[in-house]
VOGU-3710 file (C-alpha; in Angstrom, 3 decimals, decimal comma):
1> mtqstirdwp> 146,597/107,728/100,552  148,255/110,885/99,260  146,871/113,659/97,082  149,125/112,590/94,227  147,757/109,033/94,436  144,227/110,324/94,196  145,152/112,745/91,396  146,775/109,984/89,324  144,071/107,389/89,984  142,612/106,225/86,648
11> isvppldeqk> 138,838/106,291/86,269  136,521/105,375/83,456  134,854/108,446/81,910  132,138/107,406/79,457  130,226/109,921/77,292  127,937/112,314/79,153  124,736/110,551/78,042  126,155/107,261/79,314  127,096/108,889/82,634  123,515/110,141/83,006
21> rivavldqas> 122,165/106,647/82,301  124,513/105,087/84,878  123,517/107,685/87,489  119,832/106,967/86,809  120,392/103,217/87,324  122,293/103,791/90,576  119,699/106,291/91,813  116,969/103,758/91,123  118,794/101,071/93,113  119,439/103,485/96,004
31> aaldraraha> 115,801/104,581/96,039  114,626/100,967/96,154  116,954/100,326/99,124  115,700/103,443/100,923  112,060/102,413/100,359  112,714/98,915/101,692  114,404/100,347/104,787  111,488/102,713/105,378  108,966/99,872/105,033  110,953/97,711/107,473
41> eqsrrdasev> 111,116/100,510/110,051  107,404/101,238/109,665  106,557/97,554/110,139  108,602/97,502/113,357  106,827/100,617/114,619  103,417/99,175/113,715  104,186/95,926/115,565  105,405/97,852/118,607  102,215/99,907/118,659  100,073/96,763/118,471
51> fdsvlarvdg> 102,032/95,175/121,334  101,591/98,326/123,391  97,864/98,624/122,656  97,227/94,989/123,676  98,995/95,438/127,010  97,420/98,854/127,585  93,949/97,266/127,384  94,727/94,634/130,028  92,337/95,067/132,944  94,019/93,942/136,130
61> eqrllgslvt> 95,205/95,053/139,538  98,051/97,565/139,443  100,954/96,036/141,356  104,490/97,119/142,139  106,913/94,778/140,431  108,989/94,545/143,611  106,076/92,866/145,387  105,854/90,159/142,750  109,435/89,211/141,950  112,919/88,721/143,359
71> lrtgkldana> 115,786/90,599/141,721  119,380/89,447/141,699  122,353/90,176/139,493  125,069/88,045/138,001  128,565/88,084/139,487  130,821/87,919/136,442  132,642/90,394/134,230  131,490/90,654/130,635  134,792/89,160/129,422  134,025/85,870/131,207
81> avengqypff> 132,392/84,582/128,006  134,091/81,721/126,177  133,665/80,452/122,649  131,493/77,335/122,329  130,671/77,333/126,049  128,137/74,877/127,423  125,698/77,382/128,967  124,167/80,708/127,940  125,888/83,785/129,368  123,666/86,857/129,566
91> tcakdvyaid> 125,319/90,262/129,508  123,798/93,669/128,773  124,277/93,091/125,043  121,416/91,927/122,842  123,421/88,887/121,786  123,645/85,892/124,100  127,160/84,587/124,729  128,401/81,280/126,144  130,240/80,099/129,238  131,408/76,787/130,730
101> rfafdceail> 129,931/77,159/134,209  126,458/78,085/135,422  125,304/79,998/138,491  121,535/79,813/137,928  119,233/76,905/137,167  115,729/78,314/136,895  113,262/80,194/134,756  114,017/83,911/134,725  113,662/87,220/132,964  117,025/88,832/132,149
111> lagnnavgdf> 117,074/92,624/132,089  120,143/94,543/130,947  121,174/96,925/133,719  123,338/99,284/131,706  123,809/100,519/128,160  125,773/103,319/126,566  122,651/105,153/125,363  119,946/103,566/127,501  118,772/101,008/124,942  118,124/98,202/127,419
121> nvkhyrgkfn> 116,861/94,755/126,448  114,899/91,893/127,972  115,238/88,141/127,540  113,267/85,136/128,816  115,061/81,894/129,579  114,576/78,644/131,485  117,457/76,337/132,376  121,077/76,620/133,467  122,860/79,885/132,708  125,164/82,579/134,016
131> ayqrtyvitv> 124,999/86,361/134,029  127,070/89,516/133,955  127,234/91,558/137,155  125,070/94,365/135,693  122,413/92,005/134,337  119,303/91,697/136,483  118,043/88,135/136,986  114,335/88,397/137,778  112,435/85,434/139,223  108,705/85,389/139,941
141> ndpnqllyry> 107,665/84,763/143,534  104,424/83,002/142,577  104,289/81,710/138,970  100,584/80,931/139,441  99,941/84,619/140,032  102,334/86,111/137,473  103,314/84,203/134,357  106,920/84,595/133,237  105,984/85,153/129,624  103,445/87,803/130,575
151> lyfqlvrslk> 106,088/89,557/132,708  108,502/89,396/129,767  106,077/91,292/127,533  105,309/93,834/130,253  109,027/94,540/130,665  109,534/94,832/126,909  106,765/97,428/126,940  108,543/99,253/129,800  111,893/99,615/127,990  111,045/103,127/126,831
161> hfkeasvgag> 110,235/104,104/130,422  113,498/102,572/131,644  115,444/104,532/129,041  113,874/107,789/130,211  114,408/106,964/133,896  117,982/105,655/133,576  120,815/107,627/135,152  124,476/108,155/134,370  126,521/110,442/132,159  128,779/108,166/130,101
171> tkflklgmin> 126,848/104,911/130,469  123,172/104,783/131,351  122,166/102,315/134,050  119,093/101,159/135,955  118,883/101,291/139,721  117,180/98,523/141,650  114,491/100,887/142,896  113,509/101,840/139,345  112,669/98,230/138,587  111,033/97,402/141,920
181> glkisvptav> 108,938/100,564/141,650  107,546/99,743/138,210  103,764/99,293/138,211  102,231/96,636/135,981  98,684/95,433/135,451  98,205/91,901/136,795  94,974/90,216/135,611  94,043/86,606/136,310  96,346/83,835/135,108  93,747/82,875/132,490
191> qqervvtmld> 93,733/86,418/131,096  97,520/86,485/131,143  97,577/83,278/129,097  95,294/84,843/126,489  97,495/87,931/126,246  100,649/85,804/125,973  99,147/83,635/123,223  98,109/86,728/121,261  101,488/88,453/121,640  103,545/85,337/120,915
201> tllektqrle> 101,583/84,841/117,690  102,160/88,475/116,751  105,846/88,195/117,659  106,282/85,139/115,443  104,657/86,885/112,487  106,729/90,016/113,089  109,963/88,030/113,219  109,118/86,269/109,943  108,369/89,608/108,317  111,607/91,131/109,656
211> alydqkladl> 113,582/88,179/108,284  112,060/88,761/104,840  112,824/92,486/105,010  116,384/91,809/106,179  116,939/89,478/103,238  115,454/92,018/100,830  117,671/94,760/102,270  120,743/92,547/101,926  119,842/91,676/98,316  119,282/95,322/97,399
221> anlrqsllqk> 122,510/96,412/99,108  124,440/93,720/97,209  122,796/94,800/93,950  123,720/98,431/94,522  127,311/97,495/95,373  127,539/95,360/92,246  126,193/98,205/90,123  128,679/100,625/91,669  131,592/98,307/90,918  130,449/97,817/87,327
231> afsgelt> 129,891/101,547/86,893  133,364/102,504/88,061  135,007/99,747/86,044  133,141/100,678/82,863  131,216/97,388/82,770  127,738/98,761/83,373  125,862/98,466/80,092
//
């Protein structure tokens, strides 16, 4: 777009009082969107703090993760994903992709091993799947001693620690020793079940709330865009 195009671009210029009214309407819509975003972020922080406080209160033996689990990685490149594949394909992305062949048939915790800024993620899955070569596939040595779902929540809680401990200049990544050397509290299986039930209930409520906030944010963003279009076309009355 050239300067002459911009200079000759026609715009609607209503009277000054009308311009002030339009600006007030748009400011109100923008403020509502900003408030909704702030409430959504605060709700996420509150939920994270509750998760952390529940796990912090767990009274159990402090164990090195490496003594409780077996760590492997996938063997595939990230571009091995196919559209409408038969099995889940776990990479370091938050989204789960698909693939037509599986390499694992088990219950496992999937931990992203690299990320551009160290924002790693954790997933819990049981069944047939495949994995990217930098995705850690974590299996529990004794499921009667350490529940998979409990381990999932402990690793979610440890993501901040992993981000701080990750290495690399361009892309941050996790070394095997960082994961094996993580200490977690391991109470009895009965206590783990109670913690898992509590956190799963909280997670379900949090996800419902986030879905409502996401819909509200989308509605407000659409409203603001509609108001902008009407304002610049002279239709906002």
